[in-house]
N, C-alpha and C positions, 0 to 999 in steps of 0.2 A: 837500220834507224841508231845504228848504231851512235852517228853522228851527232845523236842528241847529246854525245858527252862533251865533248866539244861545244857545245851555250850554255853553259853552268851560266852567266856569266852574264850572258847576253840578258840570260831569260830573270836571273838575279837581278839584273839593274833595271830591266819595264819594271817589277815587282816592286822597288822601290819608288819609282819612278806612278807609280800605279797608288799602293801607298800612300806618296806623297800627293797624289790629287784629293785622293777620300775623304784621308783621314788627312792629312796633317803634318806636320810633326819636323824641330827642328834637327837631328840626327838623318832622319830622310832628306830634306835641305842641303844640310852639309854633302854630308856621303853622293850624291849631284852633282853639286857646285863640285862638291873634287875630281867627282870619273867622268863628267862632261870634256873635260880643259882636255885632262887625259888620255882622253878618245880622240877628241877631235890630233892632239901635237901624236900621237902612235899613228891615224891616219894618211898623216902628210909623209911621217914620215918613211910608211913604210912604203903606198903613190910616189915617194922622192928616189928613195935611195937602189925599190924591185926589189923589199924586202916579202913586196905577199904571196910577188909570185913566185919564187924559190919555194917559202912553208905552201905549200900548193901541194912543190911540187913533190915529196917531202913523202906525199901517198896519204895513204887511212882515207873515212869514208869524209867526204867535205862536206856540209848539209846544205837540201835547198836552194838554189837564191834569191827567191817567195819569205823562206827564214827569216831572214833580216830585212827584208823589205817591206815582210810587217813586227818584224820586232822596231822598225824606226818608226815607219809610220804608223802604228799606236805608245811611242813612245811622244811624236811630233808631236801627235793629238791628245794625245791628255796633260801632258806641256803644257797645248795652248789655254785649255781646260780650268786648269791651275794661275792662269795668267804669268802665268816663268817663258814671257816671251820671251830672255835671253839665248834658256839653257830648251827656249821650244829653234832659234834661228843654227842653236850650235846641236843639233839632233839631225836640224833636216840638214848640215853640213857632214855632220859626218853618213849621209842616205848618203846624198851626192858622192862623196870619196872615195865612200861603195860601194856605191857600183859604175863608178869610172876605171875601181884597178876590180871587177869583177869583167869589166867591160875590156879589158886589157890585159887580165890574164888567162880567158877565151882563145880556142887557139883561133887560126882565121881559117877561115876559108876561102881564098882566092885561092888560086891558079896557076 
């Protein structure tokens, strides 16, 4: 469970999305509006440059794959509930890019 300290930002982002969905707030909208495209750019950059594989090789306990699937799925669903379709699409793209990155970083089982 030491991986929890590595996912604080993901949990905070999900909390902001939930607050925005259920309580509204211009401040939350701006956080989502800035963080979503930033994360898309970071995910694309990590995939194209191979940074995600290098970071995983550094060591340390990684969060399980299911955790990220859960966070991204909840983010998409909450943003759809808030009728923020552009942001929901951005988080769906983040989810897809993360899944591709996870698939690339797994060791191949071919012999």
